[in-house]
Residue, then its C-alpha position, 0 to 999 in steps of 0.5 A: s499500499s501507499n499514501p494518496s498521491i498529491t500533485n498539480v498544486e495551485c495557489r490564488k489569492k483569497n476570494e479571487t477566481t484565478w489559480v496560479a500553477a505552483a512551481g515545484n510545489a512553491c506558490a511564489g509571489m503571493d501578495i496577500s497573507t491568506p492564499t488559498v491552495r488547491m491541489d489534486a488528490q488521488d489514491a490507487n488503492s482502497g479509495l480516498m476518504i473525505g471529511q469524517q469517515p469510518l476508521g476502518v481497518s488499517s495496518g496493525t489493526v487487531l480489534y475493529l467494532d463498527f456495530e453494523e451488525w448486532p450482537p456486534v462483530d469483530k471486523s479486524g480480520y482476527n474474529q475476536v470473541v465479542s459479547t454483550r453483558g448485563a444487556d439491560g439498556l444496551t441496544q444497537a443504535a440507528s444513530g451511530r456516528f456512521g450508520y449503527g452504534v451502540a447505545s447504553n442508558d446507564n443501567g449497567g449493560y456493556v459490550s465485552v471482548s474477553t481477550v485480544p491475544q495479539l497484544s502481549s501481556n507487556e505491550q508497549n505500543y499500541t492505539i485505542e480509539a473510538w467515537y462517542k456521544v454522551t447524554d450525561q458527563g458524570g462518571r461514565g466509562v467509554l472504553n477500558i482495557n485493564g486500566v488504559n481507558a477513555y473515562i468521562a469523569d465528574s471529579g471535584g466539579s471538573v464535569g467532562n474530564i477525559r481520564t486516562a491510564g493512571n487516572f490522569d485528567t486531561g482537563r474540564d469541559h473537554t467533553r460536551k453533551n450530545i455532541w460526537e467526540y473522537v478520542a485516541i490514546t497512544c502508548s510508544g515505549a513509556a510514553n502515553k499521548t491522549y488526543l481528542n478531535g485529532k488534537q493532542i490534549a494530554s500526555g504521560s510518561s507511563c503506559n498500562a502494558n497488560l492489554n490482552g485481557n478484557l476490553n469493556i466498551a460503555g463501562a468500566f474494567t468491571g462493568a461499573n460506571a456504565f455509560n450514557g450515550t452512544i458509542d461507534e467505531v471502536r478500534v485497537v491498533r498494535r502500534a502508536l498512530s502518528p499525530e498526522e494519522i489521528a488528525a486525519n482519522y478525525f478529518s480526512g483533509a486536516r491541515k498541517l503547516t509550519r511558519d518557521g521552516g519546519t521547526t514547529w509544525i501546526i496540526d489543525p483538524s478543524t472541520f470548518t468548511d472554509y477552513a479545512l477541506t472543501p472537495s469537489t469531485i470529478n467523475a467521482a464521489n468520496g472513497t474513490t480512486a478518481v482525482v478529487k480537488a481539495t482546496s484550503t485557506i491558510g491562516f497568516w503567513n510569514a515573508n520568508a518563502a521557505a518558512n511557510q509550508f503546508v501539508l494536506l493530510l488525506r487518508d484512504r480507507v486503510g489508513n495510509t495518510s498523505t504527508v507530502p508534498q510540503t507546499a511552500v508559500a512565498n509572501a511579498l511581505s514588507a512593512p508599510t512606507l510612509a511619505i511626509q510632505c508640508q504645506a506652509h500655507d493653505n492652498d500652497s502646494y505640498s512639498d518636502c518638510g525640509d524648512p517650509t516658509v511660514t509667515t507670522n500670520d500662519l504659525t500652523p502649517n499643514i502636514q500630509l502623510t502618505a502611507t502605502s502598503n507594500g503587502p501582503a495585507p491591505l492598509r489599515i487606517s484609523s480604528a480597524p479590526i486587530s486581525i492576525s500578525s505573524d505571531t498570533v496564536l489565538y484570534f476570534d473576530f466572532e464573525e462566525w458562530p460558534p466562534r473559530d480561532q483564525s490564527g492557524y493554530g486551531n484553538h476553537v471554542s469547545s464550549i459555549q457557557a450559559g447565555a453567551i451569544q453572538a452580538a450583532s453589533g460588534f466594534h467591527g462587524k459581529g461580537l460576543s455578548l456576555t450578560a452574566a457571570a456564568d456566560g463565557l467561552i471554553i477553548s480546550r487545551 
């Protein structure tokens, strides 16, 4: 197998219609800071996946449950033994994330896999992942393998924690009610990482290595703390998936970019239509081996051509994820210039302000400033939106609702608290309206 191929890279200024072919995957001379990049993506193996799609069976998969059958059936190829326990309140749900799922109403029922013999008793490299939607956030296990678990906790008022191996809390309000979330936990050597919706949210220095025992879904290890909600796409892989693979699992078409020549790479798996991937197909549909046009508008770029690089993370049906080409974008960026001229008397012509002649009746000569933008952004005069600068890591202008971070780092709002609403009369365009102490926005880190 091989990764999806990406060719024919083109660029254009944002909101314009003329596409310019890149030379050697480099878009040169862009005189705007947020260009749009377009490229052809094609897969010759199992078919492209665009947007949010089922996980499927990738390399190293030892358990895969999509709950399309009931009782559930393992589709990894290893035919693991799957059963339902305490089945009261445990049903197949027609409204899973993709097709059917498993629904639990907190009455103690859960799905059990008695053993996964392909995992050793001292396993040091693995990934466990699932999609889930909670109805009740407090103390609910999503999935558990001998203590390596995704557990939605209500501990000390921190509603919505994701608690992983060693009861490591990733932070409050990560999990929201009645919204589909994708969680992945990886172990590589002695290091574990937790990802939510394609972004890493926590890490640790230990892994529970005894993974060949029971896997419980919709309950903790003993079946207690039963889940209240719906679960879909449970998968265990005998290797630690890369951050790029996990971002593409959440949203095939996620963006990876750098503004410093590769020292720091940013992965933004955002699913906003104009922020990640807007595909249009040519004689084909999603899951095809034909060519797909994929476009993405990038956040603010720096002036240095080599510093700005961009990768579109697309995957196929067996999990191969594109990590090339690294498209470079060059901006003709320099600071605005300012010319100063003076007028000695009203109605005189303006000239350089060397030493204008001023009479005793005219002690206040007029001064004229001519400001010129040298790109890539238009000149801002007087009171204007702050917008995005080269070092911006968080920027909300509240023109969209829910608000989205436009800095390029993908620090999007995870929870809108109480009565926080979009205001039509912001200082520039729309804004954020807060009227009570409980109103606010929470951004997951």
